[in-house]
BAFI-3210 file (N, C-alpha, C; in Angstrom, 3 decimals, decimal comma, padded with zeros to 6 digits):
// residues 110
n [1|2|3|4|5|6|7|8|9|10|11|12|13|14|15|16|17|18|19|20|21|22|23|24|25|26|27|28|29|30|31|32|33|34|35|36|37|38|39|40|41|42|43|44|45|46|47|48|49|50|51|52|53|54|55|56|57|58|59|60|61|62|63|64|65|66|67|68|69|70|71|72|73|74|75|76|77|78|79|80|81|82|83|84|85|86|87|88|89|90|91|92|93|94|95|96|97|98|99|100|101|102|103|104|105|106|107|108|109|110]
n.u [000,838|000,520|001,533|001,443|-000,039|-002,530|-002,560|-004,591|-003,972|-001,239|001,448|001,819|003,518|002,365|001,943|004,260|006,206|008,541|011,349|010,169|010,309|009,078|006,337|003,645|000,708|000,831|000,918|-000,690|-004,247|-005,610|-003,581|-000,949|002,128|002,659|001,968|003,941|006,878|009,291|009,367|011,128|014,179|017,200|019,706|023,086|024,767|026,921|028,813|030,752|031,158|033,846|034,638|036,086|036,501|036,189|037,987|037,500|035,641|032,185|029,236|025,972|022,922|019,882|016,362|014,853|012,276|012,353|012,436|013,520|013,771|014,077|016,619|018,126|017,822|018,734|021,049|021,286|020,209|016,879|014,139|011,982|009,301|005,886|003,355|000,792|001,026|000,091|000,728|003,607|004,819|006,702|005,779|005,608|003,989|004,356|005,467|003,424|003,768|005,120|004,693|002,142|000,579|001,118|000,110|-002,613|-003,259|-002,885|-004,900|-007,193|-007,176|-008,541]
n.v [-001,184|002,168|005,292|007,638|010,383|009,514|010,034|010,442|008,501|008,450|006,315|004,326|003,348|000,967|-000,254|-001,426|-004,135|-006,551|-006,988|-006,100|-003,873|-001,397|000,363|-001,782|-002,259|-000,002|-000,400|-001,497|-001,794|-004,626|-006,351|-008,639|-009,602|-012,113|-012,003|-010,530|-009,869|-009,491|-010,948|-013,475|-014,856|-016,201|-017,511|-018,008|-020,300|-019,464|-021,136|-023,642|-027,012|-029,255|-030,812|-033,695|-035,079|-033,092|-031,286|-028,795|-026,247|-026,555|-024,767|-024,450|-023,504|-021,845|-021,086|-018,264|-016,793|-014,127|-010,508|-009,196|-006,537|-005,214|-006,150|-005,019|-002,262|-001,942|-003,450|-005,655|-008,942|-009,428|-010,224|-013,124|-012,855|-012,971|-014,466|-013,366|-010,725|-007,317|-005,580|-003,467|-000,157|-000,730|-002,788|-005,107|-006,887|-010,360|-012,346|-014,596|-018,145|-019,446|-021,991|-022,846|-021,163|-022,065|-024,685|-024,183|-022,998|-025,116|-026,819|-025,540|-025,768|-027,261]
n.w [000,000|-000,830|000,516|-000,696|-002,530|-004,793|-008,191|-010,944|-013,813|-013,489|-012,839|-009,855|-006,809|-006,115|-008,503|-009,301|-010,413|-009,713|-011,823|-014,180|-017,008|-016,891|-015,270|-014,375|-016,315|-017,902|-020,550|-023,649|-023,395|-021,828|-022,603|-021,727|-020,062|-020,987|-023,649|-024,782|-026,732|-025,471|-023,146|-021,852|-022,745|-024,169|-022,161|-021,157|-019,103|-016,349|-015,310|-016,617|-017,834|-018,149|-021,149|-021,977|-024,441|-026,373|-025,503|-024,235|-022,434|-021,828|-022,079|-020,844|-022,383|-021,723|-021,634|-020,254|-018,151|-017,890|-018,296|-021,281|-022,085|-019,643|-018,980|-021,063|-020,512|-017,847|-017,624|-016,074|-015,021|-014,350|-012,067|-012,307|-014,628|-014,562|-016,661|-016,449|-015,622|-016,060|-019,122|-019,848|-020,828|-022,774|-024,256|-026,914|-029,355|-029,550|-032,293|-034,117|-034,362|-037,328|-038,300|-037,495|-039,022|-041,576|-041,482|-041,115|-043,533|-045,273|-044,459|-045,372|-048,110|-051,156]
ca.u [000,000|001,288|001,062|001,520|-001,287|-002,769|-002,957|-005,175|-003,150|000,178|001,762|002,052|004,408|001,609|001,962|005,602|006,425|009,974|011,806|009,548|011,049|008,356|005,183|002,628|-000,545|001,029|000,907|-002,006|-005,301|-005,922|-002,408|-000,158|003,523|002,657|001,794|005,035|008,056|010,455|009,352|011,869|015,332|018,146|020,816|024,109|025,213|028,241|029,721|030,798|031,750|034,909|034,378|037,387|036,626|036,320|039,085|037,051|034,526|030,883|028,290|024,587|022,021|018,516|015,410|014,324|010,996|012,668|012,165|014,704|013,862|014,651|018,057|018,717|017,815|019,475|022,314|021,245|019,112|015,874|013,369|011,051|008,104|004,762|002,568|-000,433|001,277|-000,357|001,843|004,172|004,872|007,620|005,123|005,540|003,327|005,239|004,990|002,848|004,633|004,804|004,277|000,701|-000,014|001,247|-000,796|-003,969|-003,441|-002,999|-006,196|-008,251|-007,096|-009,431]
ca.v [000,000|003,400|006,398|008,841|010,785|008,859|010,957|009,695|008,374|008,400|005,057|004,415|002,295|-000,283|-000,803|-001,945|-005,578|-006,823|-007,565|-005,469|-002,717|-000,183|000,083|-002,692|-001,616|001,204|-000,833|-001,573|-002,337|-006,040|-007,143|-009,078|-009,930|-013,361|-011,673|-009,638|-010,518|-009,298|-011,888|-014,692|-014,776|-017,287|-017,128|-019,034|-020,465|-018,891|-022,229|-024,672|-028,301|-029,576|-031,972|-034,293|-035,435|-031,867|-030,518|-027,425|-026,094|-026,501|-023,974|-024,749|-022,384|-022,121|-019,993|-017,724|-016,088|-012,766|-009,474|-008,797|-005,073|-004,853|-006,431|-004,005|-000,946|-001,914|-004,164|-006,759|-009,890|-009,147|-011,331|-013,787|-012,074|-013,887|-014,222|-012,624|-009,325|-006,372|-005,120|-002,142|000,706|-001,290|-003,955|-005,349|-008,162|-011,389|-012,880|-015,939|-019,145|-019,604|-023,373|-022,927|-020,469|-022,942|-025,815|-023,711|-022,762|-026,423|-027,387|-024,843|-026,026|-028,367]
ca.w [000,000|-000,949|001,339|-001,506|-003,160|-006,080|-009,245|-012,055|-015,005|-013,144|-012,150|-008,421|-006,331|-006,080|-009,856|-009,568|-010,374|-009,841|-013,078|-015,352|-017,514|-016,517|-014,419|-014,907|-016,691|-018,724|-021,948|-024,274|-022,541|-021,982|-022,959|-020,577|-020,363|-021,734|-025,066|-025,184|-027,316|-024,605|-022,021|-022,152|-023,627|-023,957|-021,303|-021,054|-017,722|-016,086|-014,986|-017,649|-017,489|-019,090|-021,986|-022,309|-025,851|-027,171|-024,917|-023,984|-021,509|-022,481|-021,296|-021,187|-022,666|-021,312|-021,840|-019,004|-018,229|-017,449|-019,292|-022,044|-022,085|-018,345|-019,085|-021,951|-019,870|-016,583|-017,708|-015,115|-015,175|-013,334|-011,512|-013,223|-014,939|-014,783|-017,874|-016,186|-015,289|-017,097|-019,962|-019,589|-022,012|-023,764|-024,830|-028,356|-029,556|-030,106|-033,566|-034,083|-034,983|-038,741|-038,562|-037,327|-040,148|-042,746|-041,334|-041,289|-044,955|-045,921|-044,104|-046,111|-049,549|-051,556]
c.u [000,877|000,674|001,121|000,154|-001,394|-003,279|-003,425|-004,242|-001,658|000,458|002,128|002,995|003,689|001,610|003,312|005,610|007,919|010,281|011,193|010,305|010,396|007,153|004,182|001,361|-000,392|001,060|-000,497|-003,016|-005,550|-004,745|-001,613|001,277|003,626|002,515|002,985|006,244|009,285|010,470|010,017|012,994|016,282|019,346|021,791|024,599|026,625|029,266|029,633|031,366|032,766|034,577|035,725|037,549|036,803|037,449|038,719|035,918|033,236|029,924|026,875|023,812|020,619|017,649|014,855|012,926|011,173|012,450|013,473|014,869|014,433|016,166|018,753|018,853|018,722|020,863|022,405|020,092|018,140|015,232|012,505|009,815|006,981|003,966|001,389|-000,218|000,742|000,850|002,309|004,278|005,811|007,030|005,199|004,990|004,293|004,610|004,441|003,813|004,175|004,308|002,763|-000,023|000,034|000,264|-002,259|-004,273|-003,616|-004,343|-007,342|-008,243|-007,963|-008,703]
c.v [001,239|004,489|007,715|009,152|010,128|009,898|010,124|009,693|008,308|007,092|005,292|003,290|000,956|-000,978|-001,429|-003,470|-005,799|-007,455|-006,948|-004,199|-001,391|-000,592|-000,828|-001,914|-000,369|000,875|-000,848|-002,268|-003,812|-006,923|-007,485|-009,364|-011,234|-013,148|-010,899|-010,412|-010,398|-010,247|-013,183|-014,448|-015,917|-016,766|-018,296|-019,098|-019,912|-019,963|-023,294|-025,970|-028,644|-030,862|-032,513|-034,553|-034,207|-030,981|-029,045|-027,422|-025,945|-025,772|-024,266|-023,461|-022,791|-020,876|-019,559|-017,159|-014,667|-011,796|-009,026|-007,276|-004,572|-005,036|-005,396|-002,655|-000,880|-002,549|-005,332|-007,700|-009,647|-010,407|-011,950|-012,905|-013,049|-013,479|-013,296|-011,169|-008,423|-005,776|-003,720|-001,358|000,193|-002,506|-003,954|-006,754|-009,168|-011,969|-014,281|-016,894|-019,391|-021,002|-023,516|-022,229|-021,330|-024,093|-025,397|-023,433|-024,098|-027,055|-026,760|-025,157|-027,244|-029,642]
c.w [000,000|-000,079|000,586|-002,120|-004,527|-007,068|-010,419|-013,265|-014,747|-012,406|-010,694|-008,004|-006,228|-007,445|-010,221|-009,441|-010,588|-011,188|-014,320|-015,724|-017,120|-015,682|-015,121|-015,225|-017,532|-020,212|-022,514|-023,361|-022,858|-022,357|-021,695|-021,023|-021,144|-023,234|-025,634|-025,702|-026,427|-023,404|-022,462|-023,126|-023,277|-023,174|-021,220|-019,619|-017,546|-015,747|-016,070|-017,103|-018,567|-019,825|-022,464|-023,805|-026,748|-026,687|-024,726|-022,963|-022,311|-021,548|-021,773|-021,432|-022,233|-021,499|-020,489|-019,221|-017,691|-018,603|-019,963|-022,047|-020,760|-018,393|-019,958|-021,253|-018,643|-016,667|-016,743|-015,469|-014,028|-012,793|-012,599|-013,409|-015,292|-016,017|-017,621|-015,763|-016,403|-017,827|-019,587|-020,899|-023,096|-024,479|-026,356|-028,522|-030,156|-031,357|-033,363|-034,754|-036,408|-039,055|-038,441|-038,483|-041,402|-042,665|-041,521|-042,771|-045,684|-045,636|-044,886|-047,604|-049,919|-051,837]
res [m|s|f|m|t|k|i|e|g|v|p|d|t|d|d|v|r|d|g|m|a|f|f|a|g|t|g|p|y|g|k|t|c|g|d|c|k|f|r|g|y|v|r|t|s|s|k|g|t|y|n|e|s|r|q|e|f|v|y|r|s|y|r|t|t|k|c|e|m|f|r|r|l|s|g|h|h|g|s|e|v|k|e|e|y|p|a|c|k|y|f|e|l|k|e|k|k|k|a|s|a|v|s|s|q|q|g|n|s|p]
***
């Protein structure tokens, strides 16, 4: 709960979600972080394991559910961002997978 005066249209401290690039709810109406292209990026582990056969260290890559825009702006990896969080002002709609578009076109042909 915030003890500051609430001004209409201005984000408040209650609108803050850890790991988000900006205040929650400042993006397009009805959109969530789950719809945003910036939620989730590939990250490489900092500790590698040595592979004898290749004679080198091997680092694992994995997909996170963190905000890429937060990382770009702050230079740090933020907290996990849940799909249901209301979108922020940096929201950009993620592209649909092309495989589903191709399969739907094939199903409509005679």
